[in-house]
C-alpha positions in Angstrom: 14.2 15.3 -23.1 17.5 16.4 -22.2 20.8 14.3 -23.0 21.8 15.0 -19.5 19.2 13.1 -18.1 19.8 10.1 -19.9 22.3 8.5 -17.4 20.8 7.0 -14.1 23.4 7.2 -11.1 22.5 4.8 -8.2 25.2 4.6 -5.6 23.4 3.4 -2.5 20.9 0.5 -1.8 17.3 0.8 -0.6 13.8 2.3 -1.8 14.1 5.1 -4.3 12.7 8.5 -3.1 10.5 10.5 -5.1 13.7 12.7 -6.6 14.9 9.4 -8.2 11.0 8.3 -9.0 10.7 11.4 -11.1 13.8 11.0 -13.1 13.2 7.3 -13.8 9.9 8.9 -15.0 11.9 11.6 -17.4 14.1 8.5 -18.7 11.1 6.6 -19.7 11.8 3.6 -17.2 8.1 4.6 -15.7 5.6 5.7 -18.3 1.8 6.2 -19.0 -0.8 5.7 -21.5 -0.3 8.7 -24.3 -3.8 10.0 -23.5 -3.0 10.3 -19.8 0.3 11.8 -18.9 1.3 11.2 -15.6 0.5 13.9 -12.7 3.1 15.3 -10.4 0.7 14.5 -7.4 1.3 10.9 -8.3 4.6 11.0 -6.6 4.7 10.2 -2.8 7.7 10.2 -0.7 8.7 6.8 -1.4 6.2 5.7 -4.2 4.3 6.4 -7.0 0.2 6.2 -7.1 -0.9 3.8 -9.9 -4.0 4.6 -11.8 -7.0 2.6 -13.1 -7.2 2.6 -17.1 -10.3 2.4 -19.5 -12.0 -0.6 -19.0 -12.7 -3.3 -16.3 -12.7 -7.1 -17.1 -15.0 -9.5 -15.0 -13.5 -12.8 -15.0 -14.4 -15.9 -13.2 -11.5 -16.4 -10.9 -8.5 -14.7 -9.8 -5.3 -16.3 -11.4 -1.5 -15.6 -11.8 -0.3 -15.7 -15.3 3.0 -18.1 -14.7 4.2 -18.8 -18.1 1.6 -16.7 -20.0 0.6 -13.1 -20.8 -1.9 -11.2 -18.5 -4.0 -10.7 -21.9 -3.5 -14.7 -22.8 -5.3 -15.6 -19.4 -7.8 -13.0 -19.8 -9.0 -14.5 -23.4 -9.8 -17.6 -21.5 -11.3 -16.2 -18.0 -13.1 -13.1 -19.2 -16.8 -12.9 -18.6 -17.5 -9.6 -20.0 -15.8 -6.2 -20.2 -17.0 -2.6 -18.4 -15.8 0.7 -19.9 -15.1 2.7 -16.9 -13.9 6.2 -18.5 -17.5 7.7 -17.3 -17.5 5.5 -14.0 -19.1 1.7 -13.2 -20.0 -0.2 -10.5 -17.6 -3.2 -9.5 -20.1 -5.5 -8.0 -19.3 -6.8 -4.4 -17.3 -10.4 -4.0 -16.5 -10.2 -7.9 -13.5 -10.3 -9.7 -12.3 -7.8 -12.2 -8.8 -7.3 -13.9 -8.2 -3.5 -14.9 -5.3 -2.4 -17.1 -3.5 0.6 -15.2 -2.4 3.6 -17.1 1.1 3.1 -15.9 3.5 0.9 -17.8 7.3 -0.1 -16.7 10.4 -0.4 -18.6 13.0 -1.7 -15.7 16.9 -2.1 -16.8 17.6 -6.1 -17.5 20.2 -5.3 -14.9 22.8 -2.7 -13.4 25.3 -1.5 -15.3 23.0 -1.9 -18.6 22.3 0.2 -21.6 19.0 0.2 -23.1 16.8 2.4 -25.6 15.3 5.5 -23.8 11.2 5.4 -23.7 8.9 8.6 -23.6 5.4 7.5 -23.2 6.0 4.3 -24.9 7.8 5.5 -27.8 11.6 5.0 -28.5 13.7 8.2 -28.1 16.8 9.3 -29.9 19.7 8.0 -27.7 20.1 5.4 -24.8 19.8 5.6 -21.3 22.5 3.7 -19.1 21.9 2.7 -15.5 24.7 2.7 -13.1 23.7 1.0 -10.0 25.2 -1.3 -7.3 22.3 -3.5 -7.5 19.1 -4.4 -10.0 16.2 -2.5 -9.9 12.7 -4.4 -9.1 9.4 -3.0 -8.0 6.8 -3.7 -5.3 3.3 -2.5 -5.1 0.6 -2.3 -2.2 -2.8 -1.0 -1.9 -3.5 2.6 -1.1 -4.5 3.2 2.8 -7.9 4.2 1.6 -8.4 1.0 -0.6 -7.7 -1.1 2.1 -10.4 0.8 4.9 -12.7 0.5 2.1 -12.2 -3.5 2.1 -11.3 -3.3 -1.4 -9.0 -6.4 -2.0 -6.3 -5.3 -4.6 -3.3 -6.9 -6.3 -0.8 -6.2 -9.2 -0.2 -8.7 -11.7 2.5 -8.6 -14.4 3.0 -10.9 -17.4 4.8 -14.3 -16.9 4.7 -13.6 -12.9 4.1 -16.6 -10.5 3.8 -13.6 -7.6 1.3 -11.0 -7.1 2.8 -7.4 -6.2 6.2 -8.3 -7.1 7.9 -7.2 -10.2 11.3 -8.6 -11.4 14.2 -6.5 -12.8 13.9 -6.2 -16.4 10.1 -6.1 -16.7 8.7 -4.1 -19.6 5.3 -4.0 -20.5 2.0 -3.4 -18.8 0.2 -3.5 -15.3 -2.8 -4.8 -14.3 -4.8 -4.5 -11.0 -7.0 -7.3 -9.8 -9.9 -5.8 -7.8 -12.2 -7.6 -5.7 -14.6 -5.3 -3.5 -15.4 -7.1 -0.3 -17.8 -5.6 1.9 -19.0 -2.7 -0.2 -19.5 -2.4 -3.9 -17.8 0.5 -5.4 -17.9 3.0 -8.3 -14.4 3.5 -10.1 -13.5 5.8 -13.0 -10.1 5.8 -15.4 -7.6 7.5 -13.3 -8.6 6.4 -9.9 -5.8 5.3 -7.6 -6.3 2.2 -5.7 -2.6 0.8 -5.6 0.9 2.4 -5.3 4.3 1.0 -6.5 7.6 1.7 -5.0 11.2 0.7 -6.9 13.7 -0.8 -5.1 17.6 -0.6 -5.7 18.3 -4.0 -4.3 16.7 -5.4 -1.2 18.1 -4.1 2.1 15.7 -5.3 5.1 16.8 -3.6 8.2 17.9 -6.3 11.0 16.5 -6.2 14.2 19.9 -4.9 15.6 19.5 -1.7 13.4 15.9 -1.4 14.4 17.2 -1.3 18.1 20.2 0.9 17.3 17.6 3.7 15.5 14.9 3.2 18.2 17.5 4.1 21.3 18.9 7.0 19.0 15.4 8.5 17.9 12.4 6.4 19.2 10.4 4.7 16.6 7.7 3.7 18.7 5.5 5.0 21.5 3.2 3.7 24.1 -0.4 4.3 24.8 0.4 7.0 26.6 2.7 8.7 24.1 6.0 7.5 25.8 8.8 6.0 24.1 8.8 2.2 24.5 11.7 1.1 26.4 14.4 -0.9 24.8 13.5 -4.0 27.6 9.9 -4.0 26.2 10.1 -3.7 22.5 9.6 -6.6 20.4 11.6 -7.4 17.5 12.1 -10.6 15.5 12.4 -9.8 11.6 10.5 -6.7 12.1 9.1 -4.5 14.9 6.1 -6.0 16.3 2.5 -4.2 17.6 -0.6 -5.1 19.0 -4.0 -4.0 18.8 -5.9 -1.7 21.1 -9.2 -2.8 22.6 -9.1 -0.7 25.9 -11.1 2.1 26.4 -13.1 4.5 28.7 -17.0 3.3 28.9 -18.6 4.4 25.6 -15.5 5.1 23.7 -15.6 3.4 20.2 -12.6 1.3 19.7 -13.5 -0.3 16.2 -15.9 -0.8 13.4 -17.7 -3.6 11.8 -18.7 -3.6 8.1 -22.4 -3.6 7.9 -23.7 -6.1 5.1 -26.2 -5.4 2.3 -25.0 -1.7 1.6 -25.3 0.9 -1.1 -21.9 1.5 -3.4 -19.3 3.6 -2.6 -18.5 6.3 -5.1 -14.8 6.7 -4.7 -14.8 10.4 -6.0 -17.1 11.0 -3.0 -14.5 12.3 -0.1 -15.8 13.0 3.5 -19.4 12.0 1.9 -20.7 9.0 3.6 -22.6 8.8 7.0 -20.2 6.3 9.2 -23.9 4.3 10.7 -24.6 3.8 6.9 -21.9 1.4 6.4 -20.2 0.7 9.8 -21.5 -0.8 13.3 -19.4 0.8 16.0 -17.5 -1.4 18.5 -17.4 -0.2 22.2 -15.0 -0.5 24.6 -15.8 -3.6 27.1 -14.3 -4.1 30.7 -13.2 -7.6 29.6 -10.9 -5.9 27.1 -11.7 -8.8 24.5 -13.7 -9.5 21.3 -14.5 -12.7 19.4 -14.1 -11.7 15.6 -17.1 -13.3 13.3 -15.7 -15.4 10.6 -15.2 -13.4 7.2 -16.6 -10.2 8.9 -14.2 -7.4 8.3 -13.3 -5.1 11.4 -11.0 -1.8 11.4 -9.1 -1.3 14.7 -5.9 0.5 15.6 -2.7 -0.3 17.0 -2.4 0.0 20.8 1.3 1.6 20.1 2.1 4.7 18.2 4.7 4.4 15.3 6.8 6.8 13.3 9.1 6.3 10.2 11.9 9.0 10.3 12.8 10.4 6.9 15.7 8.0 5.9 13.2 4.9 6.6 10.1 3.3 5.1 8.2 0.4 6.3 5.8 -2.1 5.5 3.2 -3.9 7.7 3.8 -7.5 7.4 1.2 -10.3 6.7 -0.1 -12.2 9.3 1.6 -15.4 10.4 -0.7 -18.4 10.6 1.0 -19.4 13.6 -0.5 -16.7 15.4 -4.1 -17.5 14.3 -6.2 -17.7 10.9 -6.5 -13.9 10.7 -5.6 -11.3 8.1 -4.6 -8.2 9.9 -4.0 -5.6 7.0 -4.9 -5.0 3.2 -2.7 -1.9 2.8 0.5 -2.2 4.4 3.0 0.7 3.4 4.4 3.6 5.1 6.2 6.3 3.6 8.9 8.5 5.3 7.8 10.9 7.7 4.4 8.9 8.5 3.9 9.7 12.5 5.9 13.0 12.0 9.0 13.8 14.4 9.9 12.3 17.8 8.3 15.3 19.2 4.9 14.2 17.4 4.8 10.9 19.3 3.9 8.7 16.4 0.9 7.7 15.0 -1.4 4.7 15.5 -1.6 2.4 12.9 -4.9 1.3 11.4 -5.5 -2.4 11.4 -8.2 -4.0 8.4 -8.9 -7.6 10.1 -10.8 -10.3 9.1 -10.8 -13.9 10.7 -10.9 -16.7 8.3 -12.9 -19.9 8.9 -13.4 -19.9 12.7 -14.4 -17.3 15.4 -11.4 -15.8 16.7 -10.7 -14.2 20.2 -8.5 -11.1 20.3 -7.3 -9.4 23.4 -6.1 -5.7 24.5 -2.3 -5.5 23.8 -2.5 -9.0 21.7 0.4 -9.1 18.9 -1.0 -8.9 15.8 1.7 -7.7 13.1 5.1 -6.4 12.7 6.4 -3.4 10.7 9.6 -4.2 8.2 11.9 -1.4 7.8 13.8 -0.4 4.7 16.1 2.2 4.2 15.7 4.9 1.4 18.4 5.1 -1.3 18.4 8.9 -0.4 16.1 11.0 1.4 13.4 12.3 0.0 12.8 15.7 -1.0 9.7 15.6 1.1 8.0 13.3 3.6 4.3 12.4 4.5 2.7 14.9 6.2 0.5 18.0 5.8 2.8 19.6 2.6 1.4 17.0 0.5 -2.2 17.1 2.1 -1.7 13.2 3.3 -5.0 12.0 4.4 -4.0 10.0 7.7 -1.0 11.6 9.4 -1.3 11.9 13.2 -4.2 9.4 13.1 -6.0 7.5 16.0 -8.6 5.2 15.1 -9.9 6.4 11.9 -12.0 5.2 9.0 -11.3 6.1 5.2 -11.6 9.4 3.9 -14.6 8.6 2.1 -16.8 8.9 5.1 -17.4 12.0 7.4 -15.3 12.2 10.1 -16.6 13.2 13.5 
């Protein structure tokens, strides 16, 4: 590792783009198991794909470590372990903890000096971080994970929150995996989650969202026209709604079938939709009653685009709007939806109603998008250049199913 690379300069707050993530990797702030070096295609415009390790632990229940390490908790809650290097099936509605191949060595604070790491081993020399704010991290399931109804959350030692990783964290990352609708076959190296690194936390205000939308539209209606300033809805984020309207016989959603075979995550474009999903057709009343605990896929009514200087996250449901969850995978890289001329893309909603039947109607507001600026524009954005699976999408199931 070159001595010239042993100082990190971060001058603007925001989500770190791909070029800065690669620099952190070179400096050993992000590293992996020595037998599984990090791959270039793990790097997305604003995030890093995290890979499953060599073993899955079946545990009695979900947990947070709080005042312990994850390993200490596992000793009390582990039922058995399953090697996954050659593939293993994770059973529906069972809880597993899988150590990830990637690890973190985040600085304690900005303007700090720490020993450089390379694949977990100390190197000669130090790393100096010059930054305005501390570095923290946030994880999310990848889109294909959410669309398979595989519930996942990253856990770290001594943490009282899932997915959030504090400044100064040094050590292993673990993934809680709960297949819900379908059992899944996984292998070492499979990528279910992604991690982004934040230089400070700089969420865009509603006024800033409106200002950007006025200059280069972020949101388009069902006719691909920019939503007017009078109609766009913001309140700590940009609100969007569900599409239930369609022509007679048009599929406007899917409901997961029960008692299916498992899905092998290595099989792309392999499975027949009808074997796993019940299509939902447009109806005249443009509404639907969701069955409790059933899993549905819908699309947003509006189309959204994420400019190159921004990234965004679909925010968790608000119980004041009904007892339902409207997403499992909610991070949108820079470039999603293309340019203004591309008129954006629909967001796919992974929906489950809890406890009671719940009616949704066409155009009902179900979620919001929270935007964050990038610390710099990424060297590349979401789209065809990096073979992104869901660019320009409408209603679409995950990449494992045959597309019509």
